[in-house]
Every structure is written in structure tokens, then in C-alpha cells.
C-alpha positions in Angstrom: 148.3 178.5 131.1 150.5 181.2 132.5 150.5 179.6 135.9 151.4 176.2 134.4 154.1 177.7 132.3 155.6 179.4 135.4 155.4 176.2 137.4 157.3 174.1 134.9 160.2 176.5 134.6 162.2 175.0 137.3 165.5 173.0 137.3 163.9 169.6 138.1 161.4 169.8 135.2 163.9 171.3 132.7 166.5 168.7 133.7 164.1 165.9 133.1 162.6 167.4 130.0 165.8 168.5 128.3 167.9 165.7 129.8 166.1 162.9 128.1 167.6 163.8 124.7 171.3 163.5 125.7 170.5 160.4 127.9 168.9 158.8 124.9 171.8 159.6 122.7 174.2 158.1 125.2 172.1 154.9 125.4 172.0 154.6 121.6 175.8 155.0 121.6 176.2 152.4 124.3 174.0 150.1 122.4 176.0 150.5 119.2 179.3 149.9 121.1 178.0 146.8 122.9 177.2 144.3 120.3 177.6 141.4 122.7 173.9 141.0 123.3 170.8 140.1 121.4 170.5 138.7 118.0 173.7 140.2 116.6 175.7 138.9 119.6 174.3 135.4 119.1 175.2 135.5 115.5 178.8 136.7 116.2 179.5 134.4 119.2 177.6 131.2 118.1 176.7 131.0 114.5 179.7 132.6 112.8 182.3 130.4 114.5 180.2 127.3 113.6 180.0 128.5 110.0 183.7 129.1 109.9 184.5 125.6 111.4 182.1 124.0 108.8 183.9 125.7 106.0 187.2 124.1 107.0 186.0 120.5 106.9 185.9 118.4 103.7 182.2 118.0 102.9 182.2 114.3 101.9 184.6 113.0 104.6 183.8 111.2 107.8 184.9 114.2 109.7 182.6 116.4 107.6 179.6 114.0 108.2 180.3 114.0 112.0 180.7 117.7 112.2 177.5 118.3 110.2 175.5 116.5 112.9 177.0 118.8 115.6 176.8 121.9 113.5 173.1 121.4 112.5 171.9 120.8 116.1 173.8 123.8 117.5 173.2 126.1 114.7 169.4 125.5 114.7 169.2 125.9 118.5 171.1 129.3 118.3 169.0 130.4 115.3 165.9 129.8 117.4 167.5 131.9 120.2 168.3 134.6 117.7 164.7 134.5 116.4 163.2 134.9 119.9 165.6 137.8 120.6 164.5 139.6 117.4 160.8 139.0 118.1 161.2 140.3 121.6 163.0 143.4 120.4 160.4 144.0 117.8 157.6 143.6 120.4 159.3 146.1 122.8 159.7 148.5 119.9 156.1 148.2 118.8 154.9 148.6 122.4 157.0 151.7 122.8 155.7 153.2 119.6 152.0 152.5 120.1 151.6 152.5 123.9 149.8 155.5 125.3 152.1 157.9 127.1 
């Protein structure tokens, strides 16, 4: 154990071992600042604008009926994309937690 301890006390090992914490913190920060991807991005870029447009039309008008057809088709498609992104993220997280090192 003494020889192992002496072997790992070098700049390369310590840089990798200690460096993962700040690198992880930076990556978390970047992830929090870059909301333009994944399920949250789909919600903000696709679903929210559609919801806002739908809120502006008169529900029982011809324009409302026409918009509803477009809204429903697009919203359901983007909701499926959002669901797939969420499931993929959950799968990656589960794999990272349970995968052997």
C-alpha cells in the first residue's frame, strides 16, 4: 500500500482525481445556463409559443377552429419529442448511477 500511495502522488493523478470536482461544477453551471436543449428547450421554444398563440384566439370562432387543428398537431408532436428527451435523460442518469465503474 505504501508503494501504491507513493505512485499516485504525482501531478497527473492528482490533477485528474481532484480536477473532476471543479470540471463537474463547471459543467453543471453550463447546463443550467444553457436551457436551449432537451425537454425544457422544447417546452420554451415550441410548446409555450403555441400555447400563447392559442390563448389569443376566440375559442368558438372559425379562426379558433382552424388554429386548433394546427395547434394540436404541432403540440402533440413536440410533446412526443419532449417525452423522448426526458426518457433518454432518465436512462443516461440511471446508467450513470448503476453502471459499474
